[in-house]
N, C-alpha and C positions, 0 to 999 in steps of 0.2 A: 437783127443779127445776134445770135447767142454767143457770147464771148467769155472765155475764160481768162481772168487776169490774175497772174500770180503776183504775190507781194503786195496785195491791195491793203494790208494793214500797215503798210510802209509809206514812205514819202512819195515817189514817183508812181507806184502802182496805185496808191489811194487816188491821185488825182486823175489817172487814167480810168479807174472804175467810176468815179464820180461824174466825169464828163460823158462817158459812154451811157450811163444810166440817164443823164439829163437829155441826151439826144434820142432816147427811146430803146436802146438796145437792152438785151436782157443779160445781166452780168452775173457772173459765178466766181468764187475764189476759194482758196483753201486757207484755213487758219486754225491754229492750235486752240484747244479749249481755254487756255490761259490769255489768249489774245484779247485786246480790246476791239470789239467789232461795232461799237455804238455808232460810228459814223457810216459804217456798211449797212447797217440797219436802217439809217435815215435815207440812204440812197437806194434802198430796196434791192441790196446785192445778196444774191444767195450764197450761204457760206456752207462749205463742206468742211466739217470738221476733221482735223487730223494733221498728219505730218506729211510734207511733200516728198519724203524719202520713202513713203509707204506705197508700193504699187497698187494696192487695192484702192487707197484714197485717190491717187491720181487717175486711176480708171474711172472711178465714179465722178470725179471733177470733169474729165473730158468727154463723158457720156453725152452725146446729143449736141456739142458745141459746134459752131461753124468756124470759130477762129480761136486762136490761143495768143495772148500778148504776155510774153515772158519777162517780167520786171523783177522778180525775186532774185536775190544775190546776197552774198556775204560780202559786206563792204568794209573798208578800212585800209589803214596804210601801214600795218604792222601785225605780224602773226604767222604761225606755222603754215607752210604751203599746203600741208595735207588737210587742214581744216578748211581752207579755201576751195580745194579740189573737190572735197566731199559735197559741198554746196553748190558751187559754181559749175563744175564739170559734170560730176556725176548726176546733178539734179537735172542738167539738160538731157543727159542721156535717158534717164528714167521718163522724162516727159516725152521725149521722142518715142520711146517704147509704148507709152500710154496712148499716143495719137496714131501709131502705126495702123494702117488699114483703114482708118477713117477719113470721111470725106471732108476735108477741112478747105476753107476758102483762103485762109492765111494764118501763117505762124510768124509772128513779129517777135523777134529776138532782140532784146535791149542790150547791146554791148557797151563799148566805150572808146573814145577817142585815145584812151591809155594804151590801146593795142599797137599804136605806132610806136617806132623807136623812141626812147626818151632823149631827145636833142632839141635844139631850137628848130621851131617849124614856121615856114614863111609860106602860107597858102597851100599847105599839103592836102592833096586829094585822094580819093579812093583808090587811084592807081598805084599809090604807095604801098609797099608789102607791109604786113605786120611784121614786128620784131619777133624773133625766135626766143629770145631771153629778155626777161624783164626785171626791173628794179624792185619790185615788191610782189607779193603773192596775190594781191587783187588783180593787177594788170596781167600778171602771167596767166592767171586762170580765166580771165575774161577773153584773152586771145586764144586759150585752148578751147574754151567752150564754144567759141565762134567758129573754129576749125572743125570742131566735132559736130556742131549743128548743120554746117555746110555738107559735110560728109554724109550725115544722116539724111539730110534733106534730098541729096542726089540720089541715095540709095533707096529710100522709101518713097520718093516722089511727093514730099511734102512742100507746099507752096511758102518757101521761106523768104522773108525780108529782114535784113539786118539794119538796125538804127544805132548809130555811134554818136551818143551825145557827150559834150564837153562836161564842165563842171556845173552841176544843176544847183540852182538857188530857188528859194521861193518859200511861201507860206507852208507850214507843217514839216519843215526841216527841223528835227529835233536833235541833230547830231552836230553837223559841220558848222552852221552859222551859230548856234550858241558857243561853240568852242572859239570861233573867231572873235565873238563879242568878248568873251572872257579874257582872251589874250590881248584884245585892244585895250581893255580897261586896265590889265595890269602892265601894259606898255611892253609887251613880249613880241609884238609884231615887227619884224625888220625886213628890209628889202635885200636881196642877194643880187649882186651885179646891178644892172640897170633897172630903175623901177618904171621905165617906160616900155618894157617888154609886155607883150600882149597876154591876156588871160583868156582861156577858151570857154568863157561863161555862156550859160543858156538858162533862160528862165523855165521853170517847170512847165508852165502853160504852153511855152513854145514846143517843148519836147512832146507834149500830148498832142499838139496839133500835127506834128510830124508823124507820130505813131498812127493817128487816125487816117492820115493821108496814106501811109503804108498799108493800112488795113483795107482801105477802099480802092486803091488804084491798081488795076490790073497789070500794069507795066512795072510795078514794084516788085513782082516775084521774081526771086533770084538775084536781087540787087542789094547793095550795101550803101547807106547813106550817111555822111557826116551831118551833125546837126549842132548849131550853136546860135546864139542871138544873131539878129540881122547885122548888128556892129558889136564886135567885141571890144573890150576896154583895157587899158594898161592896168598894171599892177596898182600903180598910184591911185588912179581913178577908182578902181574897185575898193580899196580899202579906205580911201579918203572919203568916199561917198557913204560908206557904211558907218564910218566915225562921225560924219556931220549929221547923219540922220538919227543916229543913237546918242548923239551928245556926248561922245568920247573922244579922247585925244587921238590926233593923226599920228601914225607911225612917222618916224624921222629919220632912224637910223638905216644906213645902207653899208653893207660889207662886200668886199670883193667876192665874186663867185669862187674863186680858187681857194679862199680862206674858208667860206661856207662849206665847200666840198671836204676840206680836211677836217673840219669840226664834225661834219655829219658822218664821216667814216669813223671817227673816234667813238661818237655816241653809239652808232649801231654796233661796233665791236663790243663795247662794254655791255649793250643790251643782249647781245647774244650770249655772252660769258656769264652774266648774273641774271638773266632771265627776267627783264624788265621792258617795257616799251620805251624807246628813247624820245626825248622831246622833239628831236631833230632827226629826220630820216631821209632816204632817198626821195620818197614820194612827195615830202613837203619841200624838199629842195628844188625838185622839178616844179612844183606848183608856184614857188616864190621866185625861181631864178631863171627859167627858161622861157622862151618866146613860144607861145602856144597858139599860132595862127593857123587855122584849118579852113579849107574851102567848103562852102556849102553849095556851090553852083551846080552840082549834080542835083541835089535834093530841090532846088529851085526850079530846074528845067524839067525834071521828070515827075516830081511829085507837086509841083506848083506851091512848094513850101515858101511862105512869106511871114516870117515871124511876127505876130501881131503885137507883142509887148516888148518894148525897148527896155534897155538896162535901167534907166533911172526910175521908170515907173514900176518894173519889176522889182527893184530893190526896196522901193518905198513900201510895196505891198508886204513884202517879206519882213521889214522892220516894223511895220504896223502889227503884223501877226505876233512877232516875238515880243512886242511891248505888250500886247493883250495877254499873253502867255507868262509875263513876269521877267523875261530875259532881258528887257530893256527898261530903265528908269523912265518915268515921264519927265520930258525936257519942253522947254519953251519952243513954241512953234518955229521960231526963227532958226533954232539950232537944228531942228529936225528936218527942215526943207532941203531938198537937193540944191546943190550949187551948180552952176554951168561948168561942164567939163571942158 
C-alpha cells in the first residue's frame, strides 16, 4: 500500500512511518528543508519537501497514494487559539482538498481523547459527545478538526476513520517526557486531589497498532475509536514508575483539587495579562487532577485491538531511550528496574 504519513518527522508520525516501511508499504511524507530526515532516509520514506500549508505541496504528496494517515498537529497546552486553528483545523481542510476526487482506501485521522469534556471519566466510550468548549487551544482545535473531517468525509465520500489516543509515551518523545523528568528532578511534581485517579496512558507502539488496524479493516470506515493501553495506571503508579526507573525522587506532595483550581486560575490570568506561559494551566490540572478512564471496548471488538505492550515494559523502553539521549543519568540497575505496582 502507498501511504502518506503526515508528521513523520515527529513523535507518533515517525513511529507510524517506520512500522509501515518495515511491513513493506511504500511511505511518503512532507517535510520542510530544515527538518531532520535522517531516520526517514533509513526507513526509505519518500520526502516531499515543502510546507503542509502549500496546496501544491499537498497535491504532490497525495498523488498516487492509497491511504493517508494524518498525525501532524500543533501540540501544547498553552498558546493563541488562532495559531492552533491554522495548523490543526485549516491543515485538515487543506488535506481533504488535496485528496478530493482521489480513490483512497482509507483516511486515518489521529484525534485525541481530549475532545471529551474536561471532567472525571469512568469508562467513557465513543457514544459520549465531544465537548463544544474546551479548556485549551489544543483540545479545542482537535475537536474542531475532527468535526470538520467528518463533514468533509461525508461530503466528499472519503473513507475516514478517527483514532482518539490518550497520553502517548514512548521512545523518541523529545518534549513531554523530558519535561516530566526535569520536573521530577527539581521536585516540582505534585498530585492534585487523589493520586489514585487514573491516567489515560498509551504506549506509542500500541497507538501504531490501532492505526494499522484502522487502515486495514474495512469495518473501520466511518468509525471513531478510543485508544489507550490495555491497563491504564494511577497517577501515583505513573510518576513513581518513572522516578524509580530514572533514579529520581518520587513525588510526595498532594494538594486539594479546589486549591489547585484556584492557583491555576491565578496563574492563567497572570499569563494572559503579562504574556507568558504559566507553569500551571488547565490542561496540566486535568492531567494531574482528573480521573481519565476511557473504554477501548469498541476498538477491541471491531478492530481486534489488543495492545501488545503493557505499561511497565513501555515505560522501560522510554526511559532507556531517554537515558541514551542524555535526559537520564546512569543509575544502578536496582534503581532503574520497575517495581511491582
